[in-house]
N, C-alpha and C positions, 0 to 999 in steps of 0.2 A: 530687714532680714538679708543675710548674705546671699548673693546670687549664685554662689557655688555650693549651696547646701540644699538638699532635696527637702520637700515638705515634711518628711519624717525626721529631718535633722541630720541625716547621715549623708556624707558626701558619696557620690557615685562617679565612676569614671566618665560617664556620658555628660555629667553636669560640670565637669572641670575643664580648664584650659589644658592643652597638650602637656605642658611641663608638669602641672599638678597631677594629671592623670598618670603620668609615668611615676611620680612619687608614690601615688596610691598603689600602683602595680608593684612598686619596689617592696612594699610590705609583704606581698605574697611570694614573689620570686625576686632574688637579687639581680639587679641590672648592672652592667659594666659600662661606664661612660669613658669614652676615649676622646681626648682633645685633638682637634684638627685646626690648622691655621695656614693662611697664605698671606705673605707680605711680599708683593712683587718688587723687585726682582731678586731679593736676597734670602727669602725663607719660605719653605714649603713643607708642611707637615700634613701628609695625606694618606688615604687608604689605597693600597694596591689591590687588595681583595677583601671581601667580607661583606655580609649583608646586614646593615644595621636595622634594628627594629624601628628606630625613630632617629631623626636628626634634628637637633636643636640649634638654630642659628642665633648666635649671640650678637654679632655685628657683622660688618662687611668682611672682616678678616678671620674671625673665629667662629667655630661651631663645635658642638658635641655630637658624636655618634654614639648611640645607645644600643648595646648588644644584650641578647638573652643569654642565660647560662649555657655553656657548651659551644657557643659560636666561635669559629676560628677566623682570625683576621690578620692582615699584614699592614703595618703602618711604616711609612718611609719618611725619614727626616732628611731634608736637603738644605744646606746652608751655603751661602756664598758671600764674599765681600767684593770689593771693587776689582780684585785681581783674579777671581775665579772661585771654584768650589773649595770650601774649607771643611765641610763635614757631610758624609753620607752615612746614614744609619738605617738598617732594616730590621724590623722585629716582627716575627710571626708569634702570635699569642692566642690563648684560648681563654674565653670568659669563664669564670669559675662559679661554683655554687658555694654556699656557706660551709659545706663539709670538705671542700677541696683546699689544698695548700696553695696559697696565692703569693706571688711576689709583688712587692711594691715597685711600680714602674712610673716614672714621672709622666703626668698627663693621663694616667689611667686610674680611674677610681672605681671600686676600692682596691683594685689590683687584678692581676691575671696570671695565668700559668704561661711562663715564657718558654716557647718551644725552640725558637731560633733567634739569635741576636748577632748581627754582624755589623762591622764598621769598616769603612774604607771603600774606595772606588772599586778595586779589584774584587773584593769579596761580595759587595752588593751586586755588581754586574754578574758574577757567577750565579748567584741565587736567582736573579731576575731571568737569566737564560734558562734555568731549570723551570721556573714558573711558566715561561713561554712554551717550553717543551711539553709541560703538563697540559696546558690549555690547548696545544695542537692535537693532543690525544682526545680532546673533547671532555676532559675532566676539569671540573672547577677546582682551583687551588684550595678553596675553603673545605672541600670534601676529601682532601688528601689525608692519609693516615698521619696523626700527630707524631708517630714514631719516625716517619720519614723526615719531618722537619728537625727532630732531635738528632737523627743520624747525620743530616747535612751539617748541623752545628758542630757535631763532634769531628766530622771529617775535615771541615774547614779549620778547626782548632789544631788538628793533628797534621795539617797540610798534606792530606791524602786526596786521591781522586774522588770526585763527587759521584755518588750512584745516581742512575737514572730511575725515575718513577715510571713503571710500566703499567700497561692495562692489566696484566696478570697480577702484579703486586696489589693494584687497586681492587681487583675482584676478590683476591684472598682476604684483604682487609675488610671489605664489605661483608663477605661470608662470615668472618669471625665476629664481626659486630652484630650480625643477625642472630648468631647463636647465643650471645650473652644477654 
């Protein structure tokens, strides 16, 4: 008899190893898997913010962060060669439900709603400064309005000044979310 099957013959989340339990959970609610990796000193693909429901460690260098639908996260990709940094990339994305339109993003399965995507040292540093300012207000960046991240993306693309995220703006977004 298979050790992962209950006496009645049906698999339960409690009787399965963590990876199989997540697969069973995936039948009820879609989960978003985000690839993360670190190869010192030349490559780092990591989360800046976001609360994964589970993390699967594949080996010393690679792991999967698993997110529930609606979760907001930020993934940063940094690459270097022997002469210095060759790539900075920052993505703020939101895990989707089956009814949401999702974009295909390398390393994100099955996809996510892309709220902000920037490349280059200057752009990434500008967004990181905004994230630090948001955290200094006592607001978790994952709790920020998705519209703010889209606004940052549009302002960066248009090379216009970036707006600040204020406590008042956050309170207004929370109030609007509570009404819906």
